N, C-alpha and C positions, 0 to 999 in steps of 0.2 A: 320437410327440407331432406334430399337425399344424406345419409350418412354416407362420411366418406371412406371409400374398402381399402383397409389397413394393408401391409404388405409385409414382408418380411421384418423385423426385425435390424434396423443398421447396424446393431452390435453384432450381430451374427455376419455380417459384412466387412465390419473393420476386419474383428477375428479369420475367415478368413483369410482375408487380401494379406493378413498380418504374418498368418503362418506360410500361407504361398513363397513371400515373400522372403520371410525368412529361410523356409530349405531350401529356395532359390540361390541367395545368397550363401549359403553355406556350403550347398554342393557349388558354386562355383569357386569361391575358398576352395576348398578341399579339389577341385580340380588345379586351381595352379600351381597348390604344393606339390601337389602328388605331379604335375606336369613336370612342376621344375626341379624335381627330386629325380626321376628317371631321363629327364634329358642331360640332366649331367652324369647320372651312372652311364647314358648309354655315348658321352663324349670321351667319358672315360677309360670305357671300354674299346671303344672302335681305338682312340689312342694307344692303348697298351696291344692290341692283336696287330696293330699295326709295324709299333717299333718292339715287340718282340726277339725278335731276335739281335738287333742292337749289341747285348751285353755278347752273344756270341761271336760277331762281327768284331767287335776290341778286341778280342781272344786271338781271333783269327788271322787281322788283319797288322795289330801291334806286335802282339804277345810272342808271335811268331819269329819276329824278324830282332826283337830286342827284350831284355828279361825284365818284368815289373821290380826285380830284385836287385839292390850290387853285390858283388863278391863279399862285403863284409853282412851280407843277411840283410840291410834296411833297405826302406824302399828307395824304387827310382823316381824322387819325385821328378826331375826332367822328362822323362819317358811320362807322367802323368800331366803335368806341365803342356806338354804340347798335344796330350791326346784331349787335353780338356779344351785348349786351344782350337783346335781340329773342328771338335764336336759343338762347340757352343757356336762355331762358324756356321753354321747350318740349322741347330736347338740352343736358345739361350737358355729354356728351362730345363736342361737336361745337368745333371747332375749326377759324376761317376765317385762310387767308394771301392775303395778296394779291401775286403771283409778276408778272414781266417775261416777255416773251417768248423769253429766255433758260433760264428757269427759276429764275434769283435772287427771293429770300424777300424783297420790300420792304417786308411790313408784315403784323404778325400782335399781335390784341391780348393772346393768352395769351406773346409775348415780352416782354423785359426792356421795360419803356416808358422807360426813361433812355436807350433805344439802346447802352447799353456791351453787350450782348448780342450775340454775332457774329451776321452774316445769313448765312443758311444760304442753297443751295441745293437742290435736289429733280431727277431723274432725267426728261429730257422723253419717255422712250421711252413707260412707262406711261399717260403723261398724252394722249398722243398716240394709244395704241392705245385707250384709255377714249373720247376724242373719235370714233375710224373706227366705234367699235363700235356709240356712240350710249349707251356704258352697259349695253348688255345681256351683256358676257361678264365673267366674274370676274378682277380684275386687283387686284393692290397696287404702290400709290406710295409713296415714302419719306415717314417720319417726321419734320419738321425737326427736331422738339424729341427725338427718338432717335435721333440717331448711328447709321449702320450696319442702323436694323430699318427693315422695314415694315408698312403700316398700309392699310387699304380707305380711299377717299377719294370725293370726288366733283368734277368738275373743269368750268368754263366757257371759253369765251377771251372776251373783250372788245375793243371798240378803240373811244374814247373821246378825242374831241379829238385823234387823230393818235395816244395811246398806246395798244400793243398790252400785251397781257399774259393770265392766267389768273387764277381767281377759285378758289384750291383750297381746298376745305374735307375735310378728316379728320374721318370717321365715329366713328371709335372713339378717340378724345384718351384721353390719358393718365386723366385722373378712370374710364373708363370701363374701361381696363386694370385698374387697381388694384381695382376691385369685381370685371371677369369675373373675374379670377385669384382672387379669393376665394372665387366662387360656384364656379369651373372646382375650386379644390379642394375642397369641399365635394363636389361633385359627382362627382366623380371617385374619393372616399371610398367615398359609398355605391354609386358603378356597380361600384367595385371590391369593395367586400364584396361585395354582392351577386353578382357575377361570381364571387367565389372558392368562394362557398357552392355556385352552379349546377354549376362547372367539379368540385366536390369531389363532387359528388351523380353526375350526370353519368360521373364519371373509374372512381364504384366502380362503377356500373352496368355501362358499357360495357367495362371490364376483369372482373367476373362474369363477364357474356353472352362475351366473346371467348376469358377464360381457359376454361371450360367447351365452348366449340365446338372450340379447338385440343386441350385437352386430351381431350376426349372420342376423338378418332382417336387420339392417343399413345398413350392408356390400351388400346384395341383393339389397340395394333401392337402394345405391350410385353406384353403377355397372349399374343398370338401369336409373338413369339420368346420367350418364358417354355416355351411348350410345343414349342417345337422345340428350346430348350436343353436340356428332362426329359426328350426321345427320342423326343418326337410329330413325326417327322420328315415326316410329310404334311400340318404346319399349315400354313397360308397365309391369309394376306389377303383375304379373298371381295370380290368385286370391285373390283380395286385401283384402276379409273381413276375411278369413283365417290368413293373416297375425297378428304377435302378438302386431303392431303396424298400427292396420287399418287403424285411422283415415289419418295415414302418406299416405298412402298407396293410398287408396283411394282420398287422395289429390293432389299430384302429379298426379294420372292418368286423373283425371278431368282438371289437371294446360295443362298436354299435349295436351288433347282434346282441351282447348280451344285454346294453341297457336297454333297446326294444322289448326281448323277451324277458326283463325285470317287469318295465312298465305295463306290460301283455299283463304278468302275475300280478304285478298288483292292482290293474283294475279289474281281474278275476275275482281280488280274495277281497275288492270292495264293494262286489257285485255279490259277493255272498255272506258279507257281512250285513249286507244290507236286507237280504232276503233271510238270513241269521236273525236280524231282530225282529222281521214282520212274520217270520212267525212264533218265533218267542214270545212277540208281544199279543200274538196271535192266542197262544196256550195259556199266557198267561192272565189275559181278560177273559176267560171263559171260569177258571175258578173263582175267579175277585170276584164275577157278575155274581157266581151262585154263593160265596160266601157272605157279601153282600145284602141278597135278594132274604138271606135266612137270617143271617142280623137282624136285618131289618125288621120280619114277620114275630121275630122274638121279641121285639122291643113294641112293636103295636099292639101283637096281642097274645102276649106273656099269661094275661090272667084269663084268658081266654080256651088258651090252649089247653089241652090234657099231658098231664106227664108222658105219656107213650110219644107222643108227638113232640113234646121237648126234648126229649132223647134223642127220638128219630133227627128232629132238624140239627143237634146239637152232635152228634155221631155225621150226620152229609159235613156240616162245617169243617171235622174234625177233619172227615176223609180227605177235603181240597184243599187243609192246612197242609195233609203232607205230599198232596201231589203239586204243590205250590212249591214246596221247601225239597223235594225230590228234583225239581224242573231248573230250580235255579241252581241245586248243587251240579247237576250233569253239566248246566251251564256254566259253572265255575271252573269245575273239573277238564271241561274241552277247551276251554282258553289256556287254560296251564300247558293243555297237553300241544296245543297248535303253535304257543310262543316257544315251544322247546324249553319248559320253565321244570321241567320233568325226567329227569335218568333214572333208568333203572338200576337198580341195586342188585343183582342178582347173585343168587346163594342156592345151593344145591336145595329142594324140598323132596315131599311127597305130596305127587300128585294125587294119589289116589285118595289119603289122607283129606286134602281139601274138597273134591268131589266129595266125601263121604259125611264130610260138615252142610256143603251147598247143600245136596240131597235133604238134609236132612232142618234145615233151613227155610223150605220153601215146599217141605212136605203138608204144610197144613196151607197154604195158599194152593195146591193142586188138590188136594182133599175136597176143598172148597166146590172145587169145577169137575170131581169126580175126576180128573184127570192121574192116570197110574204116571207117576216121576220114579226115576229108577236107574240104577248103575249098574254099565255092563263090566265084566271082567274087573270084579271090586275085591278078587283073593289078591293078584299081585299088586305088591309093593311098585308104584311105579316110580322112581325120584326124577324129575326133571331139574335143569338149571337153569331160573330163570329170576324174575322179580316177582318176589311171591305175591304182594299185596297187587300187583298190578293184574298178574295174570286172576285174580280172586274177583277182582273187579269185572274183566272180561266174560269171563265165567258168569256169572251174576247177570248182566246185564243178559245176554245170551238166555239162559233158562228164565230170565223174566220175559224176553222176548216172543220163547217157545213157549210159555205159555200161555202170555195174550192172546196169541191166532192162532190158539188147541182146542175144538171145540171140547164141550164137557165130553166124558168117558173116553178123554183120547187118550194119548201114551206122548211121553217125554224121555226119550232116553240120552243119557249121557255113558258116552263108552270110551275107554280109554287102551290104546294097542300100542303096541313094542313093533315098532319100524326099524332095523338096522337101530341106528345112531340116536335117532328119535323115537319122541312115544308120539301120537297121533291120538289128538281130542276133539271128538265128533260129536255135537250138540243136534240131536234130529227130533224131529216131533211129527204126528199124525194131523197137523192145522192146515189152513185153507191153502195154503201154499204161496208163493210169488211167482204172477208173468214173467213170460219168458224178455216180454221186452220191457219189463221192471229190473231184472236184476243186474245189470252193469248200474243199478243207480241206489242201493238200496244201502249202501254206506255212506253217501252224501247228508250234509246239516240236514235233518228238517226233512228228507223225501219223503212224502205220504205219498205210498204206492198204488192205494186204493181212493179214490176221491169219493168214491160211492159208499162206503164203508162208513157207517160211524164209530170206527174202532179211531183212537189217537194213531200215527204215521209213525214211522218208528222213529222218529225227533232223532235226539243226539246217542242211544244208546250204542248202537251200532256205530257211527263216527268213531263213538268213543273206544270200541272192542279194535276197529281198523287202525287208531294210533296205534294204541296199545302194540299191535302187533307191527307197527313198524319200528316201534322200538327195540322189538324182541329183534329185528332183523329174519321175520318170517310174513307170510302171507295164511290169509285166511279166503278158505273157499265155499262159493256157495251153490250145494246142489237140490233143486224145486222142479216142483212139478204142481200145477195148479191143484188142490181140494185130496191133492194125496201126500204134503207135508215139505218139507223142507230141511238139511241138511249143514248145519256149519263146521267145519274140518281146517284143523288146523294143529301145527308140526311146533314140538318143543324138543330142544336136544336131550336129549337124555343122561343122565350124571349115571358113570359106570365108578362104582366103589370099588378099589384096588384092594 
């Protein structure tokens, strides 16, 4: 049965829907509140601008004919009563106040006629601003009937019979506010219902388009990921930079490339591991077969063999045991290096003294083959900063290798040379050399460069040297010509003594 193809998780779709709905609802609510606020301010500013000269009109039309103050200095309440009657016939929301020059309310028809209501004062700052701008700028002033609240107003100064003050007119009085609040509530409800309906409509429309726009790319990526999961290692997202989620597309492609590269490396490592096991098994089999043969000979013919034969057979057995031990140690050493279980402990030491010790160590082996083993530049004491045990192991392998492939009466030379901030180490020989076609492979594990020779291949010795060089962040160079010899050259950082 064909497996049902999965789509994007419903949770993602629900979350996207919820996010879009919440965003649009918040936008709609914000729009309603802002619109209502601005509409109210617009209405107030319009009313104030239209009635900006109302206070001046009162002074010019009324106070020129009759003074607002009686002869005893009290307020002419009859005049204000007629004034309010005339003005309220036109606009019931207007409230007229008589202020002295400090802003104290002297009289208003809308206040308690008995005078029992406490007289209030209004701030002069909005009044002065209104007069300065000639009523062309929107400003709110104190509302004497509603302590702590502000309202739109019109004001004009007067100077009558030496008395200074202001005619202060509230343009949207308490009656106006009551009617306005009722109408505003109805308007807000209508606006809210309309806005909610439009908001939900556009929320659904935008959510559908946005979710489709986003998920079409996710669906493509999901399909590609599933193909990769099912074994199509070549599956990649085409034109990732053109995708709307380019970062995710590029990340997947890079991840897929990394996985494929790692798989190729694992296959290569597995192939090399098998080759290594095969080569090691072959090299182990030979000395084991020799050991078995000579041990069996000693067991079967022990009484008939001469003492010299017994000594010879025992020596051969001993040599092959050494060979087995050395091979096993090399294999163990290389395994640790390849598994990165070895960390170099770098310290300053004399490479010259180390070279003298190694020359002395291999002197006996060199003399057996009549090979001249020498050290160049032994007088200068060259200090390097490296891991002394690892460098010793590398030099030991290189000298052994040079002695192995150098014919009798040949020469093996270990040279030390200061080059700037480095010490160059060169192990050269006059041996058989290496064919040009084989040079790139000599550091491979168990690469036998000359199948026609009876000598053992380079085995793990040079592979271990290469790993040690890698741990010291340096490279080793091989210069070789067939029948002329070879040179192995590498550099170590010189240690400067202050």
